[in-house]
DOZATI-67161 format. One line per field, with one value per residue (C-alpha): residue in one letter; x, y, z; residue number from 1. Coordinates in steps of 0.5 Angstrom, whole numbers, plus 500, padded with zeros to 3 digits. Each point is the difference from the previous one (the first is absolute). Layout:
<markes>
rest: c(a; ...) $
xx: c(X; ...) $
yy: c(Y; ...) $
zz: c(Z; ...) $
nr: c(NUM; ...) $
</markes>
This chain:
<markes>
rest: c(m; k; n; v; v; i; i; g; a; s; g; y; s; g; a; e; l; a; s; l; i; a; k; h; p; h; f; s; l; k; g; c; y; v; s; e; q; s; l; d; k; n; k; l; l; s; e; l; y; p; e; h; t; g; l; l; d; t; f; l; l; p; l; t; e; q; a; l; n; v; i; s; d; q; a; d; y; v; c; l; c; t; d; h; k; v; s; v; e; l; a; p; k; f; l; a; l; g; k; k; v; f; d; l; s; g; g; y; r; l; a; n; s; d; d; y; d; n; y; y; g; f; e; h; p; s; p; d; w; l; e; k; a; q; y; g; l; a; e; w; y; a; p; e; i; k; k; a; q; l; i; a; v; a; g; c; y; p; t; a; a; l; n; a; l; k; p; l; k; d; a; n; l; l; s; d; e; p; v; i; i; n; a; v; s; g; v; t; g; a; g; r; k; a; n; m; a; t; h; f; c; e; v; s; l; a; p; y; g; l; f; n; h; r; h; t; p; e; i; s; q; y; l; e; h; p; v; l; f; t; p; h; l; g; n; f; a; r; g; i; l; e; t; i; y; i; k; l; k; p; n; t; s; a; a; h; v; e; q; a; y; q; v; l; a; d; e; p; l; i; r; l; k; g; s; v; l; p; s; v; k; g; v; v; k; q; p; y; v; d; i; g; w; q; q; q; g; e; q; l; i; v; v; v; a; i; d; n; l; l; k; g; a; a; g; q; a; i; q; c; m; n; i; v; n; e; q; p; s; y; l; g; l; k; e; n; n; v) $
xx: c(194; 500; 502; 506; 502; 506; 501; 507; 503; 506; 502; 505; 493; 496; 505; 501; 492; 499; 505; 496; 493; 503; 502; 494; 495; 494; 501; 500; 505; 495; 504; 506; 499; 504; 498; 499; 506; 504; 507; 497; 495; 498; 506; 501; 500; 505; 504; 502; 501; 503; 501; 492; 501; 494; 496; 499; 499; 494; 500; 500; 493; 499; 494; 497; 491; 499; 505; 497; 493; 504; 501; 494; 498; 505; 504; 498; 506; 503; 508; 502; 508; 500; 503; 496; 496; 498; 498; 494; 498; 499; 498; 493; 499; 500; 497; 493; 502; 499; 506; 505; 506; 507; 504; 508; 501; 499; 494; 495; 504; 499; 494; 500; 501; 504; 505; 500; 501; 506; 504; 497; 500; 492; 493; 497; 494; 496; 500; 493; 505; 506; 495; 498; 506; 503; 508; 502; 505; 498; 503; 497; 492; 498; 492; 501; 503; 495; 494; 503; 500; 506; 506; 506; 506; 504; 507; 507; 503; 493; 499; 508; 499; 493; 500; 506; 497; 493; 501; 504; 496; 492; 505; 501; 508; 501; 502; 497; 507; 499; 502; 506; 500; 508; 496; 504; 497; 503; 499; 494; 496; 501; 496; 502; 500; 507; 502; 508; 497; 500; 504; 504; 508; 498; 496; 505; 496; 497; 495; 493; 493; 502; 495; 495; 499; 493; 502; 501; 492; 498; 505; 498; 492; 500; 505; 496; 507; 504; 507; 505; 502; 506; 500; 507; 501; 505; 504; 496; 496; 493; 498; 499; 504; 498; 504; 495; 501; 494; 502; 495; 496; 504; 500; 499; 503; 503; 495; 495; 503; 499; 494; 497; 502; 497; 494; 504; 503; 495; 499; 503; 503; 504; 506; 502; 508; 500; 508; 502; 500; 497; 504; 496; 504; 495; 494; 502; 494; 497; 493; 502; 501; 506; 500; 506; 501; 505; 499; 505; 495; 495; 503; 498; 503; 495; 502; 495; 501; 496; 500; 497; 497; 498; 497; 501; 494; 498; 500; 496; 495; 500; 498; 495; 498; 500; 496; 495; 499; 500; 505; 508; 503; 507; 496; 505; 505; 504; 499; 503; 506; 506) $
yy: c(907; 500; 493; 501; 495; 502; 498; 499; 499; 497; 506; 506; 503; 496; 496; 507; 502; 493; 501; 507; 497; 495; 504; 506; 500; 502; 495; 493; 496; 495; 497; 500; 498; 499; 499; 492; 499; 504; 496; 503; 497; 495; 502; 504; 509; 499; 495; 505; 505; 497; 507; 499; 493; 500; 505; 498; 493; 500; 495; 504; 498; 499; 506; 493; 501; 498; 505; 505; 496; 501; 507; 502; 497; 502; 507; 507; 504; 496; 502; 499; 499; 498; 502; 506; 495; 495; 505; 503; 494; 498; 506; 499; 494; 502; 506; 497; 497; 506; 500; 506; 499; 503; 499; 502; 498; 506; 496; 506; 507; 503; 504; 500; 492; 502; 500; 493; 499; 505; 498; 494; 496; 497; 503; 501; 494; 505; 507; 501; 498; 504; 506; 499; 498; 504; 501; 498; 507; 500; 505; 505; 495; 499; 502; 497; 493; 499; 499; 496; 492; 501; 502; 501; 500; 505; 498; 500; 506; 505; 499; 503; 505; 502; 501; 504; 504; 501; 504; 506; 499; 502; 506; 501; 501; 495; 505; 496; 496; 494; 496; 496; 493; 496; 494; 494; 493; 494; 493; 499; 505; 495; 494; 493; 497; 498; 504; 501; 507; 501; 495; 502; 498; 504; 505; 507; 507; 502; 504; 496; 502; 507; 504; 495; 496; 499; 505; 505; 501; 498; 507; 504; 499; 501; 505; 503; 503; 496; 497; 496; 494; 495; 494; 497; 494; 499; 495; 500; 496; 505; 507; 505; 507; 506; 507; 504; 506; 506; 506; 505; 506; 507; 503; 493; 502; 493; 503; 499; 492; 499; 503; 496; 493; 501; 497; 494; 502; 496; 494; 494; 497; 505; 503; 507; 501; 507; 500; 493; 496; 493; 493; 493; 499; 504; 497; 492; 497; 506; 502; 507; 505; 504; 506; 506; 507; 503; 508; 504; 505; 498; 493; 495; 494; 494; 493; 495; 494; 494; 492; 497; 495; 503; 507; 498; 494; 496; 505; 506; 494; 500; 508; 498; 495; 503; 507; 496; 495; 508; 500; 504; 499; 497; 496; 492; 505; 504; 494; 495; 503; 497) $
zz: c(871; 493; 496; 495; 494; 496; 493; 498; 506; 499; 497; 503; 502; 500; 506; 504; 500; 502; 506; 502; 499; 505; 505; 499; 506; 496; 493; 501; 494; 497; 495; 494; 493; 494; 493; 498; 497; 505; 503; 507; 500; 506; 504; 506; 499; 506; 495; 496; 504; 506; 504; 502; 502; 506; 497; 492; 501; 495; 494; 493; 497; 493; 498; 497; 499; 507; 503; 497; 503; 508; 498; 499; 507; 504; 497; 501; 496; 494; 499; 494; 499; 492; 493; 498; 495; 506; 504; 494; 500; 506; 504; 497; 502; 507; 499; 497; 507; 504; 502; 502; 494; 502; 494; 501; 492; 494; 498; 502; 501; 494; 498; 493; 496; 495; 504; 501; 493; 500; 507; 501; 495; 500; 498; 508; 500; 506; 498; 504; 506; 498; 501; 506; 503; 506; 500; 506; 502; 508; 502; 493; 500; 506; 499; 494; 501; 506; 496; 495; 498; 495; 502; 496; 504; 498; 497; 503; 496; 500; 508; 501; 494; 502; 506; 498; 495; 502; 506; 495; 494; 505; 502; 493; 501; 494; 493; 493; 498; 501; 507; 499; 505; 501; 504; 502; 503; 503; 497; 504; 496; 493; 504; 502; 493; 499; 494; 497; 500; 507; 502; 508; 496; 494; 501; 498; 502; 493; 498; 496; 497; 498; 497; 501; 507; 503; 506; 496; 497; 508; 502; 495; 501; 507; 500; 496; 497; 494; 503; 496; 505; 500; 504; 502; 503; 505; 504; 505; 503; 502; 501; 495; 499; 495; 499; 496; 497; 499; 498; 504; 498; 500; 508; 503; 506; 505; 504; 495; 500; 507; 501; 494; 504; 507; 497; 500; 508; 504; 496; 504; 495; 496; 503; 498; 500; 497; 497; 504; 493; 501; 498; 499; 508; 502; 498; 499; 504; 502; 498; 499; 494; 502; 496; 500; 495; 498; 495; 497; 496; 495; 501; 505; 502; 504; 502; 503; 503; 501; 501; 493; 504; 507; 498; 493; 499; 506; 505; 496; 499; 508; 500; 494; 504; 506; 497; 498; 507; 503; 504; 500; 494; 503; 505; 498; 498; 505; 505; 496; 498; 500) $
nr: c(1; 2; 3; 4; 5; 6; 7; 8; 9; 10; 11; 12; 13; 14; 15; 16; 17; 18; 19; 20; 21; 22; 23; 24; 25; 26; 27; 28; 29; 30; 31; 32; 33; 34; 35; 36; 37; 38; 39; 40; 41; 42; 43; 44; 45; 46; 47; 48; 49; 50; 51; 52; 53; 54; 55; 56; 57; 58; 59; 60; 61; 62; 63; 64; 65; 66; 67; 68; 69; 70; 71; 72; 73; 74; 75; 76; 77; 78; 79; 80; 81; 82; 83; 84; 85; 86; 87; 88; 89; 90; 91; 92; 93; 94; 95; 96; 97; 98; 99; 100; 101; 102; 103; 104; 105; 106; 107; 108; 109; 110; 111; 112; 113; 114; 115; 116; 117; 118; 119; 120; 121; 122; 123; 124; 125; 126; 127; 128; 129; 130; 131; 132; 133; 134; 135; 136; 137; 138; 139; 140; 141; 142; 143; 144; 145; 146; 147; 148; 149; 150; 151; 152; 153; 154; 155; 156; 157; 158; 159; 160; 161; 162; 163; 164; 165; 166; 167; 168; 169; 170; 171; 172; 173; 174; 175; 176; 177; 178; 179; 180; 181; 182; 183; 184; 185; 186; 187; 188; 189; 190; 191; 192; 193; 194; 195; 196; 197; 198; 199; 200; 201; 202; 203; 204; 205; 206; 207; 208; 209; 210; 211; 212; 213; 214; 215; 216; 217; 218; 219; 220; 221; 222; 223; 224; 225; 226; 227; 228; 229; 230; 231; 232; 233; 234; 235; 236; 237; 238; 239; 240; 241; 242; 243; 244; 245; 246; 247; 248; 249; 250; 251; 252; 253; 254; 255; 256; 257; 258; 259; 260; 261; 262; 263; 264; 265; 266; 267; 268; 269; 270; 271; 272; 273; 274; 275; 276; 277; 278; 279; 280; 281; 282; 283; 284; 285; 286; 287; 288; 289; 290; 291; 292; 293; 294; 295; 296; 297; 298; 299; 300; 301; 302; 303; 304; 305; 306; 307; 308; 309; 310; 311; 312; 313; 314; 315; 316; 317; 318; 319; 320; 321; 322; 323; 324; 325; 326; 327; 328; 329; 330; 331; 332; 333; 334; 335; 336; 337; 338) $
</markes>
C-alpha cells in the first residue's frame, strides 16, 4: 500500500484525484493540502464536493512547515494539483525528500526552459529537474514513467491530441504540413477559481490563446511535428472534443490508417471507433480516449473525445502512479466508472 498526499486538493482535478485514490486498492489517501492563504483550509473536502460525502470527509490542511515534516514522514507519493508557478517551487522540495512526485500542472512538461518564458510567462527555476522529468502520457511512455522520480502528467488537451496523432506519426503517414487541431473543453478545464470569463452563465463558445497557447509546444514536442492548436471554452461542465485536420502523404489508403491505429488496439483505456465519430457525452465521467476518423483522399479528419478531469488529469495521474507501482495502468479506473 502506497501512501499518497495531494497538494491543491480543493480544485476540480485535486478532488477528482482524491476520490480515485480513496477507492484505489493499492493507494491510501494520507492527506489533502491547500495553501496557507486558501479560503478552503480546514474545511472538509466533502463540504466543497458533497457528492463525495462519506468518501472524502477529509480536512483540507494548510501546507505549513509542520505539514512538510508530516508529509516527509508519511508519504510515498506526492501529487501536485497546483498552479504551474507553485509546482515548480514545490516539486524540488519533495524530490529532495526522496518522494515520487506527480505534477498535474505544466511546470515540468516542456524540455526547453525558454518555452516557459514564451508560453508560461516565467523563468523556470529548476532547469536541472526539467531535464530529468518524465512526461506522463501513460499509453506511450510506461517504461520511462516506471523509472522516473518526477512525472510531469500530460495536459488534458495534449492527452487527446497525442493519442490521436502519434499512431499516424509513428507510421510515417503525416505530410510535412502542420496538423490543425480544433479543440473544445468544458469549463472545469479552466479551474475552480472564480473568474468572470469562466463563470458558467457568462461562457459562450469562443476560442482563446490563438498561436500562443501553452499546449502548442507540448503537443509539437511529443508529436515531433508542427501543429496549429486552437482551444475553445464551451458552455458545458466537463469533457474535451477535438477535431483534427490532417494532410496525409500521397497514396495513403484507408487500410494504412486503420493499421496505424492498431498500435492502440490493446490499450484498455483507448476505444477505437473507426468511422463512428466520438462525442463528449460518450466520455463524461469515463476514463477513456475515444478516437474516430474519416478519410477522403489525402485528407483525414480525426475526432477524439476525453473527460478532461478523469482521463485528462486525475485519471492520467492514477495511470502513472499505477505504472510506478508496477500495477496495471487501468487499476482503479475501469472498476470505478460511474
